[in-house]
N, C-alpha and C positions, 0 to 999 in steps of 0.2 A: 642696496639690493640689486639682484641681478635676474635676467631671464633664465629660466630652466631650459634645457636644451630640449630639441623636438622629441628626441626618443624616449625622454623622461615624461613629458608632458603626453605623448601617446600611450605610454604605458599606465600612467596612472587615471587617465579618461577611459580606456579601454577596460580597466580591472573595475569599474564602475558600471559599465555597461554589461560586460560579460563577468557574474559572480559566481555562476554555477555551470554544471553541465546540463541542466534544464535551460539555461539562457541560451547556449550554443544551439540545442536541438530546436527552441522555440524560433530562433531567429531564422535558421535555414529552412525551416518548415514554412513559415510564412513566406520567405522569399519562393518557394517552390509552389505556393498557393497563389501567389502574385503572378507566376508565370503561367497560369491556367493549367497546371498538371493535375491528371485524375489517378496518379498511380504515386505511392511514396514508399520508399523502403529506408527505414532509420537503423543503422546498425551502430551498437556501442562494443567495445572490447575495453576489459579492466575497468567496467563501468563508466566508460567513456574517457579516462585519463589517458589511455593509450592511443584509441581511435575512437571517432566519432564520424560516421558517413550517412550522408541523406541524399538520395536518389531520386529523381523524379522523371517524368516525361514530357516536360513543360515545353514552352517555345524554344528554351535555349538562349544563349549570350551571342550577340553578333561578335563576328571577329574584329571588328571596329570599336566595339567596346570593350575588348577583353584587355587591354592595357589599363585601364582605369576602373576596371570593375570592382576592385578592392581597395581603391584610394579613398580615402575618407571625405565624405560630403560628397560622393559622386554618386547621383541615383537616376533610375528614369521614370519614379513614381510622380514625382513632382518637379515643377520648375521655378516657383515662387511661394511664397508665404501663403497668397490668395489661394491657392490649390488646396489647402487645408479644408477649405469651407465645402469643398464638393471631393472629399477624399473618399476612394472606394478601394484602397487596397491596405493590406497590413502594414507593410513597412513605407517609410517616407523620408526617413532622415540621412540614410546612406553612412551608417557608421557602423552597422553589423559585421559585415565582412571583413572591415578594416580593423576593426576591434579584434575579431578572432585572428587576424593574422598577428597581431600584436602580443600574444599570449600562448601561440601554437604553430605549429607548421601546417600550412595549406596548400592542398593541390585540388585545383578544380579541373573537371572534365566537362566538357560541354559540345553539342552540337545542335544546330537549327535545322529547320527543314531545307532551306537550301544548301547546307553543307555537304559535300560528298562523305567526309569521314569525320570522325568527332577529333577533338584536339584537348589534351592535356596540360594544363598551365600548371607551374610552382611558382608560389607566391613568396615573398622575402616579410622581413617584420613589418614594413611600410606599407605592403598590399601591392607592390610593384612585382611586374612578370619577371622572373631571373631565368625561366627555362619553359620550351614547349616542345611537344612533340605529338605524333598522331596516335590515337586509341581507336580501340574498337567497339567501344560502346555506341548504343543508339541515340536517338534524338532525345534531348533533355540535358539535365544538369546534374552532376554528381559532386558534391563538396566532401573532402576529408580534411578534417581537422587533428592532426596527430601532436601527441606529446602535450597535452592540455596544461596548462599553468607551469610550463618548464622553467620560467624564469620570474615564478611567483611561488617561492619554496614553502612559504607558510601556508598560502591558500591550497597548495597541492597536499600537505600534511593535514589539512583539514579532513580530506578523504581518507586518511589512514585508517580511520574507524570503519569496521564493514558494516555496521548498522547504519551509518549516514550513507555510506554508498548504496546500500539496498533502498534507503527511503529516497535517495537520487531516482533510481530507476523507476521506483514507483510513481515519483512525480512524473516522470517523462512519460509514462503511459497513461496517467490521468490527463496528460495534455494531449497527447494524440487521441484519447477516448473524446474530448471534447470538439477536435476538429472533425472526427468521424460522425459526431452525431450532427452538428450544424452543417457538414458537407456530406449528405448522405452517397452522393455519387463518387466519393473519394476511396480508393482502395488503399489499403495500410498495412504494411508488415514492420514488425517490430523485433529484432532480435537481438540477444547479447550473448557475446562469446559463442558466436554461430549457433547458438540455441534459440527456437522460436519463443517470445515470452506473449506475443499477442499479434493478433491480425483481424483484419476486416475486409470483406468482399465489398463491391459496389450493390448499392441498394438503390430503391426507388423513391423512396420517401423517408421523413424523419421518423415516423414509427417504426418502421422496419430497423432504420438503424438504432434506435433505441433497442429494440430486441436483440441486435448483433451485440451491443455493447454491454447492456445490463442484465440480459438473460429475459427468457420468455415469460417467468413469473412477475418481475418487477414491471416490465411494460405492460402486462395485462392489467394491471392496477393503475394506468396513467390514463388520463382523460385529454383529449385534446382542447384548448382554449384558444381563442382569438378575441380579441378587443381592438377596437379602431374607434379614434375620435379625431374631429379635425382640427379642434381649436384648444390647445396646441397640438399639432399633428404629431400623433404618438399611437403606433400600434404594437400589439403585444401578441406573439404567438409562441405557443408550447404546449407542454405536456405535464399535467399536475397530477397529485395522488387523489384517488377518488376519497370521498368521504366515507368515515368508517371501515376503511380497508384496511389489512393487516399491517401493523406497526413493523414488523419485521421485514416485509417485503417491499415497503414505501419509505423507509428512512434509514439513515446511517448513523453510526457513532462520530463520524467526521462530514465535513462540508465538501469533501473531494468529488460525491456524486451528486452535487447541487450545482448544476450547469446555469449559469447565468451569462447572457451574451447581450452586448450592445452593438447593433448594428452588424451582428454575424461574428463580433469579436470575443471571446473570451475573456471577463473581466471578474476582478474580485470589488463588489460593491457593497459595502458593510450595511448600508441603510435597507436596500432591497432585500439582502440575506436575513437580518434581524427580521423584518416585516414577515417574510415568508415563514421563517421559522416560529414567530410566535403565533400567527394565525394556525400554522399545522399542529403546533403543541395544543393550543386550546381545543382544536376541533378533536383532538385525539386523546386529550387528559382524561376524560371520562372513562375511557377503556384501558388506559394505561398512564399511571402515573410517571413512568420516565420517559413520556413523550418529550417534556419540556427539554431535556437534554440531548435530545436527537435531531438530524437536519433531514428534512425531506428529499426523496429523491424525485428530481424534477428537471425539466429542460425549458428555460424561458428566454426568448429573444425579443429585447425591446428595441422597436426599430423607430429611431427620430431622426430629423435633417440632420445631414454631416455638420452644417454650421452651426448647431447647437450642442455639439460634443468636442471636448478638448481632450485627446488621448496623449497629450504629449506632455504628461505629468511626471511619470517614472520612466526609467530607462528601458524596463521591460514592456511598457504599454499596457500593464494588466490593471491599471487603475485610470479611471476616467473622470471627467470633471460636466456634469450636466448643466446646461444653460435653464432649462425647466424641470428642476430637481423635484420641486413639490409637486408639479403636475405629473410627472412620471409615477414618483410613489404614490399619488391619488389614484391614478389608473391602475398600479399594480394591488394597491389595495381592494379597488372595486372588484377586480378578477378573483382576488382571495375571497371577498364577501359573498360573490357569487357561487363561489363553491361551498365555502365552509360556513356561511351564515354571518351573522355580525354578533363579535364578540368583544367585551371589554378587554383591552390591552393595557395593563397596569392601572392607573387612575386618572390617566389625562383624557378619557374618551368617556362618551355616555352612550347608553343604548338608545335606541330609537323609541321616542315616547309618544304617546296618543295624547297627552296633557301634560302642561307643565307640573301637576300634582301627582301624576302617576310614576312611581319610581319602579315597579315591578315589571320584571320582563314578561312578556307574552310567550307561552310556547309556541315554537314554529309550527309544530303539526295542527295545534288548535287554529291558529291563524289560516293555514291553509285549507282548513275544512270550514272555518266559517266566514271567510272574505269571500262573498258570492255577489254582492249587489253593489255595482259601479255607480253609486250616487255622487258619491263626494272624494274626492282625493285629499291626501295632505301634501303638501309641495316638498320638494327635494330639501329646502332649507331649513324644514322642521324636522327633517330625516337624515341627519347627515351621516348615517351608517346604514341605512337599509337599501337594501337591493332585491332584485327579483329572484326568488331561490326556488321557482317552479324550475322542473326540468323533466325531460320524457323518461319515462320509467319502461318503457318497450325497447330503448335502444342500450345496448351495450356501453358505445361511448357517447358522452354527453358533450356537444359543441354549443360553446357559449358564444354567442355573438351579441356585443354589445355596442351600441353606437354613442352612449354618454357614461358619464361617471356615476349616476344613480338612476335607478328606475322608482318611479312613484307606487306605493302600496295601496289598495283600496281597504278601508276599515269601516265602510258605512255599515254593512250589514253584520259586522261584529257586534256594533252598538245596538243593533235591533234585537239580536237573539241573545246576547250574554250578557250579563250585568255583573259589575264588580261589587264583591261584599267587602264591609270594612268592621273593625271591630274596636273596642273601647280604647283608646289610649289613656294610660294610667295618669299621664301630666296633663290630661285635659278633662273638661266636664262635661263635654257634648256626648248624650246618649247615644247606643249604637242604634243607626236605623234598623228597622224590622222590614219583613217582607211586604207588609202591607203598607208601606210608604209610597208605592208605586214604582216606576222604573228610576232605576239607579243610574246615576250619570257615572262617566268616566272620570268625572273630577275627585271621586272617593277614592281614598288612599287604602291600599292594602297591606296589612301589615303581616308580620311574619306568621302571626299564630293561626289567622285565618288561612293562610297560604299552606301551613303545614297540615292544618285539620281538614283540609279538603272543600272550605266553604268560601274560597274565593270568587268562584263563579256559579251564577245560577242560572237556569234554563227559564227564561221567561214564559214560556208555554207551559210548561209542567210544574214550576216553581220548585224544582229540585236543584240541589248542589250537584255540579259536574264533577263526577269522580274519576280522577285517573285509572283507577282499578276496579274492578267489579269481581266480586267473589262468586262463583258459580257452586250451590250446594246440590248434593245428590238428590234427585226427586224419585218419589215410589210411584208405582202403577197407577194407582187411584188418585193422586192429588199431587200437592207440593209439599207434604209432610215429610220429613226426614226419620227415618225408624231409627228407633231407640236401640243400640247394640245390646245393651244389658236385658231388653223386653225378651221373654220367652216366647211370645206371642208372635214372633216373626216367621212366619211359615215360608216355605219355599215361593208360594204363590205371592207373596207379599213383599218379597225383595225387590229392591230398587232395579230398574233396567240399565240405569247408567252407572253401576257400582262393580268394580270386579271383585266378588267374594270368594273365589277361588282360582286356583290355577287351571288350566285346561292343556293337555299335552296337545301338541300339534304335529302332523306328520309332514316330513321332509320329501322333497322330490326325489330323493336318492335313498338308495338302501346299502348298507355298507356290508359287503359278503367277502369273507376272508381277507380284509384289508382292501378291498376293491369296492369303489363305488360305482353302482349299477342303476342307471335311472329307472324310475318305475313306470310301468305302462301308463299311456293316456286313453281315457275314455274317447267315444265319439262324440260326445259334446265338447270334451276339453279340446280336440282338435279342429272341431268347427269353429270354437270359441278363437283360436290361435288366428284362423284364416279368417275371421270376420272381424275382429276386433277395430283392426287397422282402417278397413273400409269404413267403419262407422266413426271413427275419429276423423278421416278425411273429410266426411260429410258436415260433421259437425264437431270442430275443435273443442269450442266450449263446452262439451257434455262433460257431465261428472262421472265417476266411477258407476255410481247406481245407474245413471242414464244409459251408460254403455252396456252394462251387463243386461238392464232391461232389453234393451234392443237388440242385443243377441239371443235373448232367450225369445224373443218375437220371432225372430228369423229362423230360429231352430224349429220353433213349432211350426211355422209355414213351410217348412222344407219339405219337399217333394218325396216321394219314396226311394226314386233312383238316388237322390243325394243322399239320404240317410245310410242306404246300403253302402255308398261309397266310403263314407266316413267309418261305418261299422267294419268294413274291410281294412281299413287303415287301423283301425282299434285293434283287431285281430292279429294284424303284422306287428304292432307295438308288443301286445302281449307275447308273441312267440320270440321276438326280438329279446324281450325281457328274460323268457324261460332261458333261452338259448346261452345268454350272456351269465345267468345265476349258475347254469350247470358248469361253464367254464371257470367262474370264479371258485366255486365248490370244488370242483377237481383239482385246482390248484393250492386249496388250502387245506384245514383242519376239518375232518368228517365232522366233529362236533358243531360246526357252523350250520350243516343243514339242517338240523332241528329247528334254530333259533331265527335261520332265514326262512322257513318254512312258515313259520307263525306270522312273521313280518308279510310274508306274500299273502296269507289269508287276510289278514287285517288290511293289506291294500286292496284286495278284491272287495272286500266288505264295503270299504270307502266308495271305490268306484261303483259299486251296484246302489249307493244312496243308502246303505244301513246305517244304523246308528253305531258308532265305534264302541266297543265294550274294552275294558281295561286288559291287557293280556294277561296271562297266568305268570307266576314269578320264573324267572329265569336265572335265577341266583346259582341253582346247583350246575347249570350249563356254563354259567360264567365262571364259576369256581374251577369247574373242571378244564375250561379253556385256558385260563390264566396261571393254574398251578402246575399244569404239565408244560414240560420243556420240549421242544423238538430233540429230535434222535441227534441232529448235529452240534448241538451245544451239549447234550450230555457225554458225546464222544466226540472230543475234538480232533481227534487223528481223522488225516485226510483218507478218502476212499482210494483203495489200491485195487489193482487187478492185473494177474500173473501175464507176462509176456514169455512166448517161447524165445530161447537164447541157447546158442551152443558157438565156441570158439571155432569150429570148423565152418559155420555159416557166416560167422564176422571175417574171417579169413578170407572166405572165397567171394564175399561182398567187397571188402576192401582191396582184394589181388595183392595181398601181402607178399613181399619177397624175403627171403631168407636174411639177406644182408642188412644190417641196422643202418641207421643214418651216420655218416661219416662224423669224425672229431670235429666239436664246434658244430655250429648250426650253418647250414648251407641252403641256400634255396633250390637246389638241385634236389629234386624228388618229393617237393610239396604237393600234397595233393588236397584239394578242398573236399571236406565232408558235408558239412551244412551249416546253415545260418542260425545264429541265436538271436531271434527278434528281440528279446528282453535285454541284451547288451550291445547290439549292433556289432556284434563280432562274429568269427566264422570259426569253425572247428576245421584244423588242418591235421595232415598226418603226415611225418617225417620220419621213414622207417618204422620203427615200432612206437615212436613219440606221438602222441596224441596232445596237440596244444590248441591254444586259443589265439587268434591273429586279431589286432585292431587295424583295419585297413587306414582309418583316418590318420593314425600317427604315421604309418608309411606314406601318406600323399603329402602331409606337412613336410617330412625329410624331403620328397622330390621335389615338391614347389619350392622349397627354400635352395635347393642346389640348382633349380632352374633359375631361379630370381638371380643368385650370386653371379651366374654366368651370363646372363641374356639381358638383364633388366637394365634399361637406360634411364638415369634418374632426370627428368627435364630441369634446364637450366632456365632461370629468371635472371633478365638483364637486369644489372647493378646502375642506379641513377649515376652514382660517382663510381669509376672503374678503381682498382685497388693495384697500385704499382708494386710489382714483385721486385725486392731488391736481395741482397746479400744478408741485410740485416732481419728483413719479414720473413725470410725463408729459413734463417738458423745457420747461415755459412754460404761459402762461394760453392761448394761441391754440389749444394742441392739444387743452385741455379744452372750449374753444368749438367747435372742429369735431366733437367726440365728441358736443355736446348737439345739436349740429344734424342729427344722423344720425337716421333712422327709428326710432319707438318704438312699443311696445304701447300698448295701452289699460291704465289703471292698475287692478292687482288689488283685491280686498276689502280687504287689508289696506294699500292705497295704494301698494305697489311697483310699480315701472314698468322694464320689460324691454327692452333694446335688439332690434329685429328687423330692423336692417339688414343685408341679404344681404353686404356686404363684411366685418360683423365675425362674423355666423354662420357662414358658410361657411369662415373662417379659425379656428374653434373657440373663439371667445369668447364668455362668456355674462356681460353686464354689466348691471347694476340701479341703479335710481335708490331711495333711501330716503327718503321723504317728509319733510318738515319745514320749516323756514321757509327764505325764499329764500338765507339766508345760512349756513343749518346744513344743506342737502341734502346727502345723502352719495352719491356714486358709487362703486361698488366692483365688483370683478370677482370672481364667484362660481364660475366654471367655465372651464377652459382645456383644449386640447387636450394629450393626454398620449402620441401616438405618437411624439413627437420630443424628442431630449433638449435641456434648457435653452431650452426654447420658454415666453416670459413676456412681460412689459411691453414689452421692447425691441422685439418684433415688433409688438405693439399699436401703438407709436410709429412705426414704419415703415409701417403701413397709413395711420394719420393723415398722415404726411409726403406719402406720395402724392396724397392727397386735397387737400393743402395745395398742393403745388407743381406737381402734374400735372393736377390737377382730374380725378381718377380717379373715372370714374362706374361702371364694370363691375367684377365681381370678379375677372376675369382681370387686369386693371390693379393692382388691389389685393392680389396674393398676395405675401407678404414671401419674402425669398429662402431661408430654410428650409423653408417650404411648398413653393416651387419645385422646390428639390432633392428634397424628398421625394415629390413627385409624379411628377419625372422617374423616380425607383425605381421607383414602383408601375407606372408605364407601362412599363418596361423588365420588371419580373417579369411583367405580364400578357402583354406580347407573347411572352415565353419560354414560356407556356402554350398557344401555338397551334400546332396541328399542323404536323409538317415538311412535308407534302405538301398544299398548297393547290390546290384544282380551278380550273378555268378561271373559273367563275362566281365564287369567292371573289376573284379577283386582278381580275377585270372590276369587281367591285362595290369593292375597294379602290381602284383608279383612277378610279372615278366620285366617290366620295368624297375623294380627294385633289382633284380638280378642284373640287369645291363647297367644302371647309372649308380647305385650305390656300391661303396666297398665292401667288401664280405665282412670285416669287423664290425661294420655299422649297423647295429641292432637295437637302436633307442630314436626315440624322436627329439624334437627340439626341447622338449623339458626334461629329458633325461628318461623317459619312460621306455620300457622294452616294447618290442613291436609283438613279440610271442611272450606267452605265458602257459608253462608246462601243466598238462593236468593229470596224465598218466601214461604208463607203459601198456601198450596193448599186450595181453597175455599170448602166447603160444599154445599152452595146453588147458585142459579143462581143471587140472589141480591150480594152476596159477590163476586162474579165473575165479576159482572159490576162494582162493586167499586172499583176492582183492576185494571181494563181495564181503567176507568176513569181517576184514579189517574195517572197510566202511561203516560196518553197523558197530 
């Protein structure tokens, strides 16, 4: 045997700590949270394989700690193993950044409050700093991991499947959501390939954070819960689904929205998750059978002493070991029982029993109504699954504060008022006890038959069985007899009052007049009722509808004459407004509606006067006429036309035509604007006798592209490693000679000479000459434009080739093909930002610049589409005009 090299050991251990993109993001985010940051920006490129960037505004890394910040087992969180007893941070091992360095290229930029500027550190595979330079970023730390799993090809090949990559992005989003919920004051922005995936602003509390993460619908169905106990010290805080809430808004098909925390750390605890799922499923199983396969949407934070938790089980620290696991599960179960009641889970738990012989479950509603006399209590040892299920019905959010695992329940009055009935067991010879046997004890067994038949409980005061459902039968006017529908003696006077025997037509508040809804006028009493109803409800909020109506009638009867005249005047104005709107609607519709609406108005007036409404006459003939007839516009689809006076002489005078025609080819001289076509964003122009359409946006594209070719300077980004230019790199010694003959600046203090030739600078190349002997002088590229992909030395060779073969002197002649294509796109983007409606002065200016800047033969835009479109030649005589008009028809 022999020891493995340190690089191999480092790679093997790091691949166990960092197994996915999620692990990288989790470790970096937890480092940011430990630094006290309140803002996080997580950026991924190519699903995190090309670039992972996490930026925060925390305290930063001191310059003294920078050399060892990524060295393995260097950390500022703890100093010895005993510090784990009071751990308050997410990280503590000092392995995360070192493991990330072993499988990627890491760049760290950091600044503390004491530093003047930030510093960017480049790290090697072992986590040591190999270079540093100043940066422009503000306070905080930015960690960039590039080329993830570059030395683990099999691990990188695993992410070649797009489905797995998308799942990884979804896991990262779920992780950020968990931190966003547990830390409401945290601001998070998550982007992928420069596209916003998810973000959350700073909020004040956990409920607002849940609303921002889950949505308003799901957050509205969650209840705040608090549970505290002292021995052992356990506290549970969170938000749980309301009982009997909508299954779709409070549950999910996966556990990604079941957020469980231990001391603020998101964890995967199978026992807690299983317990929560079972109680939620049992509570929702009555309304939906698929509840057993769904996971509740909740947030639960279990707070225990740090000394009773071991978080050092797995590399990702998502699984924890609890010292008082049974006590924690018992506390969680107590909270669930408080919310959803005591339910049997599997076959290993018993229901709360009143006696050892009673095996039936008492309905919770019956217990709540019957338990009133606090004479005797059953201890919590005899009721292992019982909890106080009472809650406030007036509050929307129920807050459950519990100081112990279980509360006692009083059953004494239940034994006084309710007796349990039993039936004969076929296997036994004991007879069934009758009602005359006196008070029945709770020791009698309830069989399934008596429970199903509704004879399980009896009221001792009346001796009748307690029925879960009572059927209410229709009652006649004179008594409790139900009328026989087959009997002919059922006269209208003997009809029951609580049975609907026929349909009654009801009026609506609006009339439909010529497909327009017009509100019917209101009477004086109706207007008075609108003003008075609110004041009556404010005085007596518990008043019923009948009480409110009676109170309004009393006030109306006691109203003075001046008050009545006031409301009668308002009613008259309402009728006048109604008549005015009805006339307007009839004037804009078919006259046949007038008769129909007049009948509706008459019936409305009758209703306002308190008369009994009669059935209206048949309107079938009017309706047949309305629906069978078609408007004239549908019968004759031709558009309306009207004659316009026209003469060639007037047109010639208007346009001030000149006898000579437009010169051969299209010239910008003699172009005259006629008018703008709003539907096509084009302009009609006249050139000689030719009437044409001009698209000014195509002209602007060409003008912008020409201006960018001549003047645009591509910004050069500095290269981390300069590229040395040799004969082999450029393709021959002649290219290096052409480069050396270009314009240069004066030597700097250190002797370096930079090229200032516009043909190089405008194309984004920053080149310098390092002094030395004539044979050892070095020419290298220190910066290149980064606005285009794959832009490099080949494009520099293209510039030198244009100078060599075409003797290019201007910047426009030396643009590489990539730069030209890039500037074309920029010209199109800028042209699309122009307003759609250009004024006459703008178009005139465009034509003037086209004449000055563009060549005479250039008549197309960047996409090869012409500026002008010929319409027609303007006629000179009346005969030519008639021929053109006849040819168009």
